[in-house]
GUNU-325669 format. One line per field, with one value per residue (C-alpha): x, y, z; residue number from 1; residue in one letter; chain. Coordinates in pm, 1 decimal, m for minus. Each point is the difference from the previous one (the first is absolute). Layout:
# GUNU-325669
u <- [X ...]
v <- [Y ...]
w <- [Z ...]
i <- [NUM ...]
aa <- [a ...]
ch <- [A ...]
//
This chain:
# GUNU-325669
u <- [13849.6 0.8 m275.1 188.2 m141.6 98.0 m125.6 m1.0 264.9 24.2 279.2 69.3 163.6 292.6 254.8 309.5 322.5 222.1 337.5 239.6 342.8 281.4 110.1 51.9 m240.5 39.5 m131.5 25.0 m14.2 291.3 m70.0 m207.3 m56.2 m377.3 m286.2 m353.3 m173.8 85.6 m194.8 m68.6 260.8 239.9 374.4 m60.2 m191.2 349.5 56.2 m22.1 m77.4 m179.5 m369.8 m71.9 221.0 m25.5 m289.5 71.7 m174.4 m74.2 m36.9 m41.2 232.7 296.8 204.2 m81.0 174.5 m230.4 49.0 42.2 301.4 187.7 303.9 205.0 m60.1 m120.2 160.1 m58.9 251.5 m81.5 142.3 29.9 m34.5 300.3 311.5 162.8 222.4 m179.6 13.4 m319.6 m261.6 m356.0 m250.4 m360.5 m103.9 m382.8 m126.9 179.6 330.9 346.0 63.6 285.3 297.6 230.2 41.7 232.9 83.2 72.4 221.1 1.0 271.3 m205.9 219.3 m212.8 77.7 m175.6 m82.4 m202.0 m27.6 m176.1 181.2 m220.4 m355.3 m119.6 m285.6 40.9 m362.9 m269.8 m337.8 m140.0 242.3 193.0 324.0 308.6 338.9 353.7 273.5 351.4 289.2 m57.2 52.8 302.2 m220.8 m344.2 m275.9 m255.3 m164.4 m92.2 m71.7 m182.8 m23.3 m260.7 25.2 m387.2 19.1 136.5 m327.9 m329.3 m276.4 m1.6 305.7 m46.1 221.6 m165.5 320.0 371.3 210.0 342.6 135.4 346.3 m95.7 150.3 m315.4 m257.5 m268.1 m332.0 m318.3 m266.8 m329.1 m62.8 m296.6 m175.5 126.7 m247.9 113.4 m178.9 m29.7 m335.1 m200.1 m74.6 m263.2 m336.6 m254.1 m333.9 m142.7 m312.1 m245.2 172.4 206.4 m179.1 96.2 m86.1 279.2 0.8 197.6 8.8 m51.4 m111.8 m61.6 m217.1 189.4 m170.5 112.1 m350.2 m70.5 223.7 m100.1 153.4 m52.5 m98.4 12.6 m145.3 m238.6 m348.8 m186.3 183.7 m226.8 24.7 90.8 371.9 1.8 252.3 111.8 m256.8 6.3 m15.3 43.5 46.7 m72.2 210.2 m165.1 9.0 256.3 216.1 m37.4 m147.2 m345.0 m146.3 66.9 m288.8 m67.2 m85.6 m331.5 m60.2 68.5 355.1 37.7 m83.5 116.6 335.8 306.0 m89.7 201.2 33.9 306.6 m42.3 m242.4 m37.1 65.6 m368.2 m44.3 m295.2 190.8 149.9 253.9 m67.9 180.4 m250.1 m198.0 m345.9 m196.8 207.1 212.3 108.2 145.3 336.8 119.4 m116.0 m46.6 m308.5 m148.1 m298.2 m143.3 m196.4 m334.0 m258.1 181.6 6.2 287.4 m65.6 37.0 391.2 66.2 320.2 274.5 53.0 381.6 136.9 153.1 m70.4 107.2 187.1 162.4 32.0 m279.0 88.2 m17.8 44.3 m121.8 m6.2 m67.7 127.6 m201.7 m152.2 m109.8 169.4 298.8 m32.7 285.4 m26.2 188.3 m59.9 184.4 2.2 218.9 282.6 3.2 355.2 m101.3 m327.4 m178.2 117.0 m152.3 m156.4 m164.4 m306.8 m127.6 m356.3 m73.4 m240.6 m249.7 14.4 159.9 343.7 329.3 174.2 184.9 379.8 251.1 177.3 324.2 296.7 106.8 m316.9 m90.4 223.7 m11.8 m169.0 m348.0 m117.7 m337.3 m233.8 85.6 m117.7 38.6 26.6 m193.7 316.0 m52.4 364.6 74.6 m103.9 22.1 3.4 74.1 281.5 210.6 245.2 189.0 224.3 m197.3 m79.3 m234.3 m207.1 m196.1 84.4 m135.7 196.9 m21.9 102.6 m58.9 m91.9 260.9 m173.4 m335.3 82.5 m98.5 291.4 295.0 m5.9 237.2 180.8 m242.3 47.9 m90.3 m252.9 219.2 m18.7 m253.7 m241.5 134.0 59.0 168.9 m343.2 m210.3 m123.0 m247.7 m260.8 125.5 m262.7 m11.1 m257.4 58.5 148.5 256.8 m9.1 m63.5 68.2 m149.8 109.0 m50.2 253.4 25.1 124.3 m200.1 m301.9 m345.9 m71.1 182.1]
v <- [13610.3 373.6 172.1 219.9 149.3 m265.6 m38.4 m280.2 m53.8 m279.0 m144.4 m333.9 m289.7 m178.3 m265.1 96.0 m90.0 131.4 192.0 60.3 139.0 m155.6 184.2 m115.2 153.6 25.9 m345.0 114.9 274.6 16.8 317.5 338.4 331.5 5.0 m116.6 150.7 m340.5 m364.3 m98.9 261.8 257.0 m224.3 m54.5 m351.8 174.5 88.8 m369.9 m162.6 175.5 330.4 m15.5 353.7 152.8 107.8 150.8 264.5 131.2 m108.6 m389.6 m253.7 m224.8 215.9 74.5 320.1 132.2 57.0 368.5 256.3 238.7 m167.9 225.2 m305.8 m173.4 m350.8 m314.1 m345.5 m279.8 m311.7 m317.3 m187.8 m388.3 m25.1 212.9 126.5 250.7 300.5 319.1 177.0 32.5 70.8 175.8 38.2 330.1 m26.4 313.9 325.9 m96.1 163.4 m81.2 m259.2 141.7 m311.5 m353.7 m262.8 m330.4 m270.4 m285.4 m366.0 68.8 266.5 289.6 314.7 199.1 338.8 41.2 316.1 288.9 320.1 274.6 285.7 m133.7 100.1 m215.5 m180.6 m2.0 218.1 m153.1 m331.2 m284.3 m265.9 m202.7 151.4 m154.3 45.4 m165.6 m74.6 m216.3 m381.8 m69.8 m252.1 m141.8 m192.5 248.1 m179.3 295.1 381.9 266.0 311.2 303.4 283.3 370.7 25.8 370.0 62.9 m90.7 70.2 m246.2 m381.5 m125.5 m377.7 m255.4 m285.3 m217.1 m36.6 m182.9 m80.2 m70.0 m89.1 190.6 340.1 117.8 183.9 m261.6 68.4 m86.0 m211.2 m103.9 m372.6 33.4 m194.1 67.4 m27.3 m185.5 262.1 351.7 68.0 271.8 321.7 m51.6 159.5 175.4 m174.8 347.0 169.2 m285.0 m189.0 267.3 314.9 304.4 m233.7 m233.5 m314.0 m302.9 m364.7 m129.1 m360.1 m145.7 m316.5 m326.1 22.9 381.2 118.2 190.1 238.6 55.5 276.4 223.9 360.4 229.9 335.7 m20.9 173.1 m330.3 m194.5 m145.4 217.4 328.1 m54.4 m134.9 m276.6 m258.8 m145.4 m275.3 115.9 m200.0 45.4 m258.7 m64.8 124.3 m177.9 251.3 m80.8 325.8 m2.8 118.8 260.1 m72.8 m138.1 27.4 m327.2 m28.9 m130.2 m233.4 17.0 362.4 152.5 293.8 m147.0 m82.4 m259.7 m151.2 m315.0 m212.7 m297.1 m134.0 m360.7 m150.9 12.7 338.9 m98.9 12.5 314.0 17.6 345.8 179.5 56.1 m158.4 76.1 m126.0 178.1 264.0 176.4 m314.1 14.6 m96.0 m325.6 m147.3 m110.9 m190.2 86.5 m224.7 98.5 m184.9 127.2 317.2 91.1 m8.4 m162.2 159.5 m42.8 m289.2 58.9 m256.5 m206.2 46.5 m135.5 278.2 265.1 338.4 304.0 287.0 220.1 209.7 m114.4 m357.7 m158.5 m369.4 m216.9 m374.5 m265.3 m130.9 m292.0 220.0 m213.6 224.1 365.2 241.6 282.2 325.9 103.2 80.4 m263.5 m106.2 m132.4 239.0 141.2 371.0 186.4 m283.9 m356.1 m250.2 m305.4 m322.5 m187.1 m329.5 m135.7 m298.5 m287.9 151.9 318.6 171.9 180.7 m50.3 279.7 222.4 m81.1 238.1 m98.4 94.4 274.5 m50.7 184.5 175.6 285.7 257.0 217.8 m55.7 m274.6 m5.9 6.5 m387.4 m161.3 m384.1 m84.4 m288.8 m213.8 m18.4 78.2 350.7 272.8 377.6 252.9 356.9 86.8 298.3 m276.3 m94.4 174.1 210.2 332.1 171.7 m14.8 m327.5 m205.2 m337.0 m329.3 m364.9 m322.5 m354.1 m279.9 m257.7 m277.3 m89.2 154.2 347.1 140.5 m69.7 254.5 140.1 326.3 261.9 194.7 347.1 22.2 269.2 351.2 m61.0 m54.8 169.5 369.7 227.0 22.9 m279.0 m286.9 m272.8 m256.0 m200.1 m221.4 m197.4 m222.2 m364.6 13.2 246.1 232.0 340.6 102.8 276.7 181.4 320.8 291.0 364.2 45.5 233.1 6.5 157.7 49.9 113.2]
w <- [15262.0 64.0 m186.3 m238.4 m301.1 m252.6 m365.7 m247.4 m248.1 m265.9 m183.2 m193.5 205.5 m134.5 86.6 224.5 132.2 274.7 25.9 301.4 98.2 203.8 329.2 338.9 271.0 383.8 162.4 363.6 234.1 234.2 193.9 m54.2 183.0 8.6 m182.7 m28.8 83.5 35.0 m308.8 m258.2 m25.3 176.0 m51.6 m147.9 m273.9 m187.5 m60.1 m338.5 m317.2 m12.2 126.1 m92.1 m276.7 m278.6 145.0 286.0 307.9 346.7 12.1 282.1 m185.3 49.2 300.1 175.3 334.3 284.4 1.2 m279.4 m13.2 283.9 96.1 86.7 m335.8 m75.7 m129.1 m138.3 m20.8 m218.5 m91.4 m332.7 m42.2 m219.4 65.8 m312.6 m161.9 m103.6 m207.3 117.3 252.1 m78.6 245.9 m100.0 160.0 m65.1 190.2 80.6 m133.7 33.9 370.6 m60.1 198.7 m0.7 m138.1 182.5 m139.2 238.3 m119.6 96.4 270.1 164.5 m122.6 m108.9 m322.2 m61.1 m369.2 16.5 230.2 m36.5 157.3 m70.3 45.7 m367.8 m119.8 m329.7 m43.6 142.8 m103.5 m118.2 55.1 m188.0 4.3 155.5 m90.6 109.6 m234.5 74.8 m125.5 54.7 359.8 84.8 280.1 10.3 158.7 203.3 170.8 m77.4 235.1 m127.8 217.4 m55.5 75.3 34.8 75.3 m341.2 m158.1 172.9 50.9 11.6 m161.3 m126.5 m131.8 m216.2 m64.8 34.1 m261.1 m114.4 m346.8 m151.8 m312.7 m66.6 m175.7 204.6 83.5 m186.0 157.5 m188.3 108.3 17.1 m272.1 m254.1 m351.0 m281.7 m307.9 m209.9 151.2 156.2 m161.9 205.2 251.7 m66.9 229.0 m56.6 m53.8 141.0 m70.5 293.9 188.2 155.1 210.5 311.6 121.9 m217.6 115.5 83.8 m369.9 m28.2 m343.4 m26.3 m125.3 m338.2 m37.3 m52.4 325.3 176.8 373.6 201.6 294.6 m1.3 281.0 70.8 m297.4 33.9 m94.3 291.9 275.0 337.6 96.7 17.0 m357.7 96.6 m253.9 m215.6 m242.0 m385.6 m313.6 m381.4 m272.1 m305.8 m327.8 m314.2 m134.7 272.3 195.3 359.1 48.1 250.0 360.1 168.9 390.9 151.8 188.2 353.8 152.8 m122.5 83.3 325.9 199.5 107.5 m211.1 m270.5 m301.3 m195.1 79.2 m216.0 m279.8 m67.1 m356.6 m85.2 135.5 213.5 357.1 146.3 296.8 167.4 259.0 285.1 266.0 m123.5 291.8 265.7 m173.4 316.8 151.1 m187.1 m351.1 m155.8 m327.2 m165.0 m280.5 m238.7 m254.8 m305.5 m108.0 m247.0 m50.7 361.0 284.7 301.7 349.5 92.5 225.5 225.6 m89.7 322.2 29.9 341.0 218.5 m233.2 97.8 m160.6 216.6 m315.3 m125.1 m355.9 m154.4 m338.0 m85.6 m312.6 m59.6 m242.1 m272.6 183.6 288.8 267.4 77.0 116.3 25.9 233.5 43.6 357.2 336.8 275.5 301.9 m206.9 m278.2 m70.0 m107.5 m60.2 m209.6 m108.3 m249.4 155.3 m113.3 111.0 m113.4 m45.3 191.9 m101.5 259.2 m191.2 286.8 m79.0 179.9 225.6 m236.2 m23.8 m77.0 m335.8 101.1 0.7 m361.3 m109.0 324.9 141.9 287.4 m244.6 m151.4 m249.8 m136.2 m300.0 m61.4 m303.0 m76.5 m367.7 m163.6 34.0 382.3 55.3 m131.9 230.0 m79.5 281.8 104.2 245.3 132.2 158.5 m310.2 m231.9 m235.9 m221.0 236.1 326.1 m69.2 m291.1 m147.4 43.8 m90.4 177.5 m74.5 250.5 m6.7 189.0 191.5 324.1 m123.1 202.2 m252.2 m285.7 m266.4 55.5 m80.8 m353.3 m48.1 m305.5 m134.4 m133.3 m248.2 285.7 320.1 m3.9 263.8 153.5 162.0 m221.8 130.0 m54.2 m303.1 m152.1 m318.6 m190.8 m36.9 m337.9 113.9 m308.9 206.6 341.8 204.2 288.6 219.5 m5.8 69.6 m345.6 m243.5 216.1 m37.5 355.0 338.2]
i <- [1 2 3 4 5 6 7 8 9 10 11 12 13 14 15 16 17 18 19 20 21 22 23 24 25 26 27 28 29 30 31 32 33 34 35 36 37 38 39 40 41 42 43 44 45 46 47 48 49 50 51 52 53 54 55 56 57 58 59 60 61 62 63 64 65 66 67 68 69 70 71 72 73 74 75 76 77 78 79 80 81 82 83 84 85 86 87 88 89 90 91 92 93 94 95 96 97 98 99 100 101 102 103 104 105 106 107 108 109 110 111 112 113 114 115 116 117 118 119 120 121 122 123 124 125 126 127 128 129 130 131 132 133 134 135 136 137 138 139 140 141 142 143 144 145 146 147 148 149 150 151 152 153 154 155 156 157 158 159 160 161 162 163 164 165 166 167 168 169 170 171 172 173 174 175 176 177 178 179 180 181 182 183 184 185 186 187 188 189 190 191 192 193 194 195 196 197 198 199 200 201 202 203 204 205 206 207 208 209 210 211 212 213 214 215 216 217 218 219 220 221 222 223 224 225 226 227 228 229 230 231 232 233 234 235 236 237 238 239 240 241 242 243 244 245 246 247 248 249 250 251 252 253 254 255 256 257 258 259 260 261 262 263 264 265 266 267 268 269 270 271 272 273 274 275 276 277 278 279 280 281 282 283 284 285 286 287 288 289 290 291 292 293 294 295 296 297 298 299 300 301 302 303 304 305 306 307 308 309 310 311 312 313 314 315 316 317 318 319 320 321 322 323 324 325 326 327 328 329 330 331 332 333 334 335 336 337 338 339 340 341 342 343 344 345 346 347 348 349 350 351 352 353 354 355 356 357 358 359 360 361 362 363 364 365 366 367 368 369 370 371 372 373 374 375 376 377 378 379 380 381 382 383 384 385 386 387 388 389 390 391 392 393 394 395 396 397 398 399 400 401 402 403 404 405 406 407 408 409 410 411 412 413 414 415 416 417 418 419 420 421 422 423 424 425 426 427 428 429 430 431 432 433 434 435 436 437 438 439 440 441 442 443 444 445 446 447]
aa <- [m r s y s h f f l l l t l l p f s a l g q d i q w a s a v k r f s t e y s r t a y s a k q v l g k p d k l p a t g e s p v a w a p s t m d n p n g e f i h v a f e n p m r i r q v v v g e s n n p g a i a e v i l i d v n g k k h t v f e r t h g a a i m t s g g g l w h t l f e l t d y e v k e v k v l l n t r a i a g m n q i d c i g i s a s d t p y s l t v d a v v q d t p l p p a e n l g p m v n s r a d d m l p l v s p d g s t l y f a r k r h p e n i g e e k r d d i w y s t l q p d g s w g p a q h m d a p l n n e y h n y v a w v s p d g n t l l l a n d y r n p k a g q q v s i s r r a a g s w s f p q t l p v n d m y n r n e f s c y h m n t e g n v l l l a i e r g d t q g d m d i y v s f k r p s n a w t k p m n i g n t v n t v g t e g s v f l a a d n k t i y f a s n g h s g y g g f d m f m s k r l d n t w t n w s e p l n m g p a i n s s l d d f y y t i p a r g d y l y f s s r q e t y g g]
ch <- [A A A A A A A A A A A A A A A A A A A A A A A A A A A A A A A A A A A A A A A A A A A A A A A A A A A A A A A A A A A A A A A A A A A A A A A A A A A A A A A A A A A A A A A A A A A A A A A A A A A A A A A A A A A A A A A A A A A A A A A A A A A A A A A A A A A A A A A A A A A A A A A A A A A A A A A A A A A A A A A A A A A A A A A A A A A A A A A A A A A A A A A A A A A A A A A A A A A A A A A A A A A A A A A A A A A A A A A A A A A A A A A A A A A A A A A A A A A A A A A A A A A A A A A A A A A A A A A A A A A A A A A A A A A A A A A A A A A A A A A A A A A A A A A A A A A A A A A A A A A A A A A A A A A A A A A A A A A A A A A A A A A A A A A A A A A A A A A A A A A A A A A A A A A A A A A A A A A A A A A A A A A A A A A A A A A A A A A A A A A A A A A A A A A A A A A A A A A A A A A A A A A A A A A A A A A A A A A A A A A A A A A A A A A A A A A A A A A A A A A A A A A A A A A]
//
């Protein structure tokens, strides 16, 4: 993931359930004026439920026309799977809202009905973004398609549409995030304080399964190795009073002048998965293993993953408890967006299979990363800017539904107790699940 300035927060982990709302979202794109690209920012990004809102701002998971401020205007025409009589149209304006000029309904006989037209070009909203509604009397015809026309000259910049929906309700639709709901409210997140966090950039927390050691990466600290002071591995140990002790710098060979961080800790605490190729660090991103014996860590050995490559300068990794399933957040030829989550399996020969994309239920044309596999070997936690959320990157949860590792439950946002209007990453929990740790831009010590 991007090396932002994130800092650790701590909160109690409790059971959860899910909530949702009922509305029919567009299921097909019929026509459109232009699109920014054929994947990210494409017209098909309006389909289905919101992928960006209620968070706002430029996003690859919302439609954007190919040019800004087009004097000829722009339009998008969508269809719905189940024609129905309706009382409202909902449009998710996720970036630079206020450009909607006309909304036309198309009934099952192909007849057009204009239900909104702005004659003076005045903007309803001028900043941020959100749900736009037009309400009217219940139609006496069934609506199968909706066409939305934009006056993009009215609002400067990239105008983006996240979703288009229809409803028979006369109450303006209220957007809710599909989030986990705690049976008992979570206590406020706590910054781990100056013993762990510093004025440098502290990120990538990973707690050992027994909860006794917290590993993390620290960037631009004067004790880091090399002139550029790239990411080095640091750690803190849990004290008898339950506090975390002063952060300690990990010695060589686990730290060198390149980027280093711990991606996984074995249940006994004596094996580390590391994000680096220590024998040939300039050859490209790899993942390595180091084992501790007699109090010392061995020189890391590169994990032999078949056809291992990453086109992105960033990466994230995690393993299951048994150490035979590897999750990778990287960019490859079949990646949908900036980074996707992949899985690789250990063979009897100790070689690892070619990374396999876990599918588009989890992965989007945005960025997925900071993946963490829980002790149940089924639940993953990951960061994404491609699912509906509260900020830039939010943390999400999904459960594996079978042994293919490509069939997953619909991701649930971890909720506002964890996710903020900023970026939240790198969720990690000990095996007993009583606390969780993550990185955030909230209440930071550093830059």
